[in-house]
N, C-alpha and C positions, 0 to 999 in steps of 0.2 A: 978603437974604443978608448975614450978618455977615462981618467980615474973615477969620475963621478958616476959613470955607467958601468963600471967594471963588475963582472960577475965573480962571486967568490964561491969556493967549493965547500959550503956547509951543507951537510946532509940533514934535512928535516924529515922526520918520520913519525908514525904514530907512537903513542905511549911514551912520550918524552917528558922529562922534567926540565923546564927552562926557567932559570933564576937569574935575576940581575942582568938581563939582556938589554943591550942598547941597539935597537933595530930601527932607530929613527930614519925616516925618509927612504925606507926599503920598499921593494915590491916583492910580494909573495904571489906567485902565479903557478897554478896547477900543482899545488902542494897539499900534502895530507898531514895534519897535526891531530888526527883523531885520538881521543882518550888521553890527551896530554894535559899537564898542569903547567901553567905559566904564572910566575909570581915576581912581583917587584921589578917589572920590566917596562921599557919605554918603546912603544910602537907608534909614537907621534908622527903624523904626516906620512903614514905608510899607505900603500895600496894593497888590498887583498882581492885578488882576482881568481875566481874559481878555486877557492881554498876550502878543503874539507876540515871542519873543526867540530865534528860531532862529539858530544860527551866531554868537552873541554872544561877546564876550570881556569878562569882568569882572576887573580887576586892581586890587588895593588898594581894594576897595569894601566898605563896611559895609552889611549888610542886617539888623543886629541888631534883633530885635523886630518884624520885618516879617512879613506873611502873603501867601501866594499862593493864589489860587483859580482853578479852571478853567484851569490852566496845564499845558503839556506839559513834562515834565522828561526826555523820551526822549533818550538818548545824551549825557547831561550828564556831564562829567568835573570832579570837584572835587579839587584838589591843593593841598597846603601851606596848608590853610585850617582855621580853627576851626569846630567844629560842635556845641559843647556845647548841649544842649537842643533840637537840631533834631528837629522832629516832622513826619513824613510820614504822612498818613492815619491818625493816631492812634498811630503807632509812634515811640518815642524812638530815633532812629538812633544817637545817641552811645552809648546803653546796648547796643545790638545790636553795634556795632563793638567796644566794650570786651569783650563776651562772646566775640566771634570771635577777638580778639587773645589772650585767655586760653587758648583751645583750641589755638593754634599753638605 
């Protein structure tokens, strides 16, 4: 296993406070972060695969270039955030919202 794919021993668990984390280019798989607060952290170019994130708060977090698979986004609220190029199940959400705004 080379350095780029090395697994590290960080225990992620529910109800955590994560601040100023540099998680760029990481893969989170079969992990639970339920009820956690993540602030001022960088999750750019990460993969979230089958990760439980119910009742989480993300504030000041970058997920640019990241992908999510087998995740629930039920009851998610996104406010005061950038979403240019956001794709959900093949649909460009930013284009859909722009179209809706033009109709109003």
